[in-house]
BADRENSE-613862 format. One record per residue (C-alpha): residue number from 1; chain; x negated, y, z negated. Coordinates in pm, 1 decimal. Layout:
BEGIN
<NUM, 'A', <X, Y, Z>>
...
END
This chain:
BEGIN
<1, 'A', <679.5, -599.4, -1865.0>>
<2, 'A', <294.2, -613.8, -1859.1>>
<3, 'A', <79.9, -412.9, -1640.4>>
<4, 'A', <-45.6, -704.8, -1468.2>>
<5, 'A', <344.0, -746.1, -1374.8>>
<6, 'A', <420.9, -418.9, -1295.4>>
<7, 'A', <131.3, -456.9, -1029.3>>
<8, 'A', <202.9, -749.1, -922.7>>
<9, 'A', <548.5, -551.4, -805.1>>
<10, 'A', <436.2, -293.8, -683.7>>
<11, 'A', <234.8, -456.7, -434.2>>
<12, 'A', <510.2, -734.7, -352.4>>
<13, 'A', <720.2, -357.3, -270.5>>
<14, 'A', <475.3, -270.4, -68.0>>
<15, 'A', <406.7, -525.0, 148.2>>
<16, 'A', <817.8, -510.1, 203.4>>
<17, 'A', <742.5, -164.7, 326.8>>
<18, 'A', <438.1, -204.5, 537.0>>
<19, 'A', <705.6, -520.0, 694.3>>
<20, 'A', <940.8, -296.8, 714.9>>
<21, 'A', <780.5, 35.5, 894.7>>
<22, 'A', <592.4, -213.7, 1170.1>>
<23, 'A', <911.6, -410.7, 1235.4>>
<24, 'A', <1121.6, 6.7, 1270.2>>
<25, 'A', <757.4, 134.3, 1483.7>>
<26, 'A', <767.2, -153.3, 1777.7>>
<27, 'A', <1131.8, -111.7, 1854.3>>
<28, 'A', <1054.5, 222.0, 1931.9>>
<29, 'A', <962.5, 292.8, 2303.8>>
<30, 'A', <631.6, 397.0, 2224.9>>
<31, 'A', <375.9, 252.1, 2396.5>>
<32, 'A', <156.6, -101.7, 2236.0>>
<33, 'A', <-108.7, 178.5, 2162.4>>
<34, 'A', <59.0, 450.0, 2015.5>>
<35, 'A', <230.2, 188.3, 1751.6>>
<36, 'A', <-85.6, 15.1, 1719.9>>
<37, 'A', <-216.8, 431.0, 1621.2>>
<38, 'A', <97.0, 504.9, 1355.3>>
<39, 'A', <-22.8, 115.7, 1205.9>>
<40, 'A', <-387.3, 224.5, 1191.0>>
<41, 'A', <-311.4, 513.0, 986.9>>
<42, 'A', <-7.6, 338.5, 759.4>>
<43, 'A', <-310.2, 124.0, 653.5>>
<44, 'A', <-557.2, 390.9, 570.2>>
<45, 'A', <-305.3, 519.5, 330.4>>
<46, 'A', <-211.6, 224.6, 221.3>>
<47, 'A', <-547.4, 115.3, 112.8>>
<48, 'A', <-614.1, 435.0, 30.9>>
<49, 'A', <-388.4, 406.1, -222.5>>
<50, 'A', <-398.2, 90.2, -386.7>>
<51, 'A', <-833.9, 251.5, -446.5>>
<52, 'A', <-662.6, 469.6, -655.3>>
<53, 'A', <-452.2, 270.2, -787.4>>
<54, 'A', <-708.7, 21.0, -899.1>>
<55, 'A', <-893.6, 313.6, -1033.4>>
<56, 'A', <-678.2, 460.8, -1267.5>>
<57, 'A', <-614.5, 140.8, -1399.1>>
<58, 'A', <-997.5, 43.5, -1475.2>>
<59, 'A', <-1009.4, 440.7, -1579.3>>
<60, 'A', <-772.9, 352.8, -1882.2>>
<61, 'A', <-909.8, 29.8, -1969.6>>
<62, 'A', <-1263.8, 184.8, -2083.1>>
<63, 'A', <-1023.4, 447.9, -2232.2>>
<64, 'A', <-907.6, 188.9, -2445.6>>
<65, 'A', <-1181.7, 9.9, -2544.0>>
<66, 'A', <-1331.4, 347.1, -2714.1>>
END
Protein backbone atom coordinates (compact mmCIF):
# COMPACT_ATOMS: atom_id res chain seq x y z
CA UNK A 1 0.00 0.00 0.00
CA UNK A 2 1.10 3.55 -0.64
CA UNK A 3 1.69 5.99 2.20
CA UNK A 4 -1.45 7.98 1.44
CA UNK A 5 -3.52 4.78 1.60
CA UNK A 6 -2.03 4.02 5.02
CA UNK A 7 -2.86 7.53 6.21
CA UNK A 8 -6.44 7.21 4.97
CA UNK A 9 -6.78 3.84 6.71
CA UNK A 10 -5.39 5.29 9.97
CA UNK A 11 -7.79 8.22 9.66
CA UNK A 12 -10.82 5.93 9.31
CA UNK A 13 -9.65 3.76 12.21
CA UNK A 14 -9.30 6.89 14.34
CA UNK A 15 -12.79 8.05 13.38
CA UNK A 16 -14.20 4.64 14.29
CA UNK A 17 -12.46 4.62 17.66
CA UNK A 18 -13.72 8.14 18.33
CA UNK A 19 -17.30 7.15 17.57
CA UNK A 20 -17.05 4.05 19.77
CA UNK A 21 -15.50 6.04 22.63
CA UNK A 22 -18.19 8.72 22.52
CA UNK A 23 -20.88 6.05 22.37
CA UNK A 24 -19.40 4.17 25.33
CA UNK A 25 -19.07 7.35 27.39
CA UNK A 26 -22.63 8.44 26.67
CA UNK A 27 -24.11 5.30 28.29
CA UNK A 28 -22.39 5.88 31.62
CA UNK A 29 -24.29 7.47 34.47
CA UNK A 30 -22.18 10.65 34.38
CA UNK A 31 -23.81 13.95 33.64
CA UNK A 32 -23.58 15.54 30.20
CA UNK A 33 -21.02 18.09 31.43
CA UNK A 34 -18.61 15.34 32.49
CA UNK A 35 -19.03 13.55 29.15
CA UNK A 36 -18.31 16.85 27.41
CA UNK A 37 -15.07 17.11 29.39
CA UNK A 38 -14.07 13.61 28.30
CA UNK A 39 -14.85 14.40 24.68
CA UNK A 40 -12.86 17.64 24.83
CA UNK A 41 -9.85 15.83 26.31
CA UNK A 42 -10.11 13.08 23.70
CA UNK A 43 -10.35 15.59 20.84
CA UNK A 44 -7.32 17.51 22.08
CA UNK A 45 -5.34 14.26 22.20
CA UNK A 46 -6.55 13.35 18.69
CA UNK A 47 -5.54 16.75 17.31
CA UNK A 48 -2.09 16.44 18.89
CA UNK A 49 -1.68 12.95 17.43
CA UNK A 50 -2.71 14.13 13.95
CA UNK A 51 -0.31 17.07 14.18
CA UNK A 52 2.51 14.73 15.23
CA UNK A 53 1.80 12.37 12.31
CA UNK A 54 1.66 15.32 9.89
CA UNK A 55 5.01 16.64 11.13
CA UNK A 56 6.55 13.17 10.91
CA UNK A 57 5.36 12.70 7.32
CA UNK A 58 6.59 16.19 6.40
CA UNK A 59 10.00 15.48 7.96
CA UNK A 60 10.30 12.16 6.08
CA UNK A 61 9.38 13.80 2.76
CA UNK A 62 11.90 16.61 3.18
CA UNK A 63 14.59 14.13 4.18
CA UNK A 64 14.01 12.04 1.03
CA UNK A 65 14.33 15.08 -1.26
CA UNK A 66 17.94 15.67 -0.21
